[in-house]
C-alpha positions as CSV (number, residue, x, y, z in Angstrom):
1,M,73.6,22.2,24.7
2,K,70.9,20.8,27.0
3,E,68.7,23.8,26.3
4,I,69.0,23.3,22.5
5,H,68.2,19.6,22.8
6,R,65.2,20.4,25.1
7,Q,64.0,23.0,22.6
8,R,64.3,20.5,19.7
9,M,62.4,17.9,21.6
10,M,59.6,20.4,22.3
11,E,59.4,21.3,18.6
12,Q,59.3,17.7,17.7
13,S,56.6,17.1,20.2
14,K,54.5,20.0,18.9
15,R,54.9,18.7,15.3
16,E,53.8,15.2,16.4
17,E,50.8,16.7,18.2
18,Y,49.9,18.7,15.1
19,E,50.2,15.6,12.9
20,L,48.1,13.6,15.4
21,A,45.4,16.3,15.4
22,K,45.4,16.4,11.6
23,M,45.1,12.7,11.4
24,S,42.3,12.7,13.9
25,A,40.4,15.4,11.9
26,I,40.8,13.3,8.8
27,E,39.6,10.2,10.5
28,H,36.6,12.1,11.9
29,T,35.7,13.3,8.4
30,K,36.0,9.8,7.0
31,R,33.8,8.4,9.7
32,R,31.2,11.2,9.1
33,K,31.2,10.5,5.4
34,L,30.9,6.8,5.9
35,Q,27.9,7.4,8.3
36,E,26.3,9.6,5.6
37,I,26.8,6.9,3.0
38,A,25.4,4.3,5.3
39,S,22.4,6.5,6.1
40,K,21.7,7.2,2.4
41,E,22.0,3.5,1.6
42,A,19.6,2.6,4.5
43,E,17.1,5.2,3.1
44,R,17.5,3.7,-0.4
45,L,16.8,0.2,0.9
46,K,13.8,1.4,2.8
47,Q,12.4,3.0,-0.4
48,E,13.1,-0.2,-2.3
49,Q,11.2,-2.2,0.3
50,Q,8.3,0.2,0.2
51,K,8.2,-0.1,-3.6
52,S,7.9,-3.8,-3.4
53,K,5.3,-3.9,-0.6
54,W,1.9,-4.9,-1.8
55,M,-1.0,-2.8,-0.4
56,T,-4.8,-3.4,-0.7
57,F,-6.8,-0.6,-2.3
58,N,-10.5,-0.4,-3.1
59,A,-10.8,0.3,-6.8
60,S,-13.5,1.9,-8.8
61,Y,-13.5,3.0,-12.4
62,Y,-14.2,6.2,-14.2
63,G,-14.5,7.4,-17.8
64,P,-13.3,10.6,-19.3
65,D,-16.9,11.5,-19.9
66,C,-17.9,11.3,-16.2
67,D,-20.3,13.9,-14.9
68,G,-18.1,16.8,-13.7
69,C,-15.0,15.6,-15.4
70,S,-13.0,17.9,-17.7
71,G,-11.2,15.2,-19.5
72,V,-7.9,16.6,-18.3
73,S,-6.1,14.9,-15.4
74,A,-4.7,16.6,-12.3
75,A,-1.3,16.1,-13.9
76,G,-2.5,18.1,-16.9
77,V,-2.8,15.1,-19.3
78,D,-5.8,14.9,-21.7
79,V,-7.4,11.6,-21.0
80,R,-10.3,11.9,-23.5
81,K,-8.4,10.0,-26.3
82,S,-6.7,7.1,-24.4
83,I,-6.8,5.3,-21.2
84,Y,-3.0,4.9,-21.5
85,Y,-0.1,7.3,-21.0
86,D,2.9,5.7,-22.8
87,E,2.3,2.0,-22.0
88,Y,0.8,2.7,-18.6
89,R,-2.9,2.6,-17.6
90,I,-4.0,5.9,-16.1
91,I,-5.3,5.9,-12.5
92,A,-6.3,8.4,-9.9
93,A,-5.1,8.0,-6.3
94,D,-4.7,9.9,-3.1
95,T,-1.4,11.7,-3.6
96,N,-0.7,11.5,0.1
97,I,-0.3,7.7,-0.3
98,V,0.8,7.4,-4.0
99,P,2.2,10.6,-5.5
100,L,1.4,11.9,-9.0
101,W,3.7,10.4,-11.7
102,T,4.3,7.2,-9.7
103,I,4.4,4.0,-11.6
104,V,2.6,1.1,-9.9
105,E,1.7,-2.5,-10.5
106,I,-2.0,-3.4,-10.0
107,Q,-3.5,-6.8,-9.5
108,P,-7.3,-6.7,-9.9
109,P,-9.2,-10.0,-9.8
110,N,-8.5,-11.1,-13.4
111,E,-5.3,-9.4,-14.6
112,T,-2.1,-7.6,-13.7
113,F,-1.0,-4.3,-15.3
114,Q,1.2,-1.4,-14.7
115,A,-0.3,2.1,-14.3
116,I,0.7,5.6,-13.7
117,V,-0.9,8.0,-11.2
118,L,-2.0,11.1,-13.2
119,D,-5.2,12.0,-11.5
120,T,-6.6,12.6,-8.0
121,G,-10.4,12.3,-8.2
122,G,-12.7,14.1,-5.8
123,A,-13.7,11.0,-3.8
124,I,-10.3,9.3,-3.9
125,K,-9.1,9.5,-0.3
126,G,-7.0,7.0,1.5
127,Y,-6.6,3.5,0.1
128,K,-8.9,4.0,-2.9
129,L,-8.1,4.0,-6.6
130,D,-10.0,5.1,-9.7
131,I,-8.9,3.3,-12.8
132,L,-9.6,5.1,-16.1
133,V,-11.7,3.1,-18.6
134,S,-13.1,4.2,-22.0
135,S,-16.5,5.4,-20.8
136,E,-18.6,6.0,-17.7
137,A,-21.0,3.3,-18.9
138,E,-18.1,0.8,-18.8
139,S,-17.1,2.0,-15.3
140,Y,-20.7,1.2,-14.0
141,R,-20.5,-2.3,-15.7
142,I,-17.2,-3.1,-13.9
143,G,-18.2,-1.8,-10.5
144,R,-15.9,-1.8,-7.5
145,H,-13.5,-4.4,-6.0
146,D,-10.3,-4.7,-4.0
147,V,-7.0,-4.7,-5.8
148,K,-3.4,-5.2,-4.8
149,L,-1.0,-2.4,-5.6
150,R,2.7,-1.9,-5.2
151,M,4.8,1.1,-6.1
152,I,7.5,0.5,-8.8
153,G,9.1,4.0,-9.1
154,K,8.7,7.5,-10.6
155,Y,8.0,8.2,-14.3
156,E,11.0,9.6,-16.0
């Protein structure tokens, strides 16, 4: 009788150990998933902060008729007929800083507008922008100046 009781107690103990191990594995999985969610949320918040961060760029202007220009942007958009893509002004930027198809807000000295990065430009390196205007003559008239830029998001 004592042997049967001892055997039942051992079986009960093994079942309890198994249940504890199973619960521990479930808790570990839950913790890992919560950490993944927290990490993704932290990355999303970081991207949101980056989007709203204003940066200073030196802006120049270019026309679709510029010397050496094909009239087709690096993104494959024909810029000879309009300085807009949908409702966004077309700009060229260094894609290491602002990737193609990024929507940005730009504050030049006398206005604020939204633009889309569709071009790269041969001399556009670092914190420089090239803003598309109707002609190369207009670009010379406007000249260069610093602007504020902040990323808004990707074009969809």
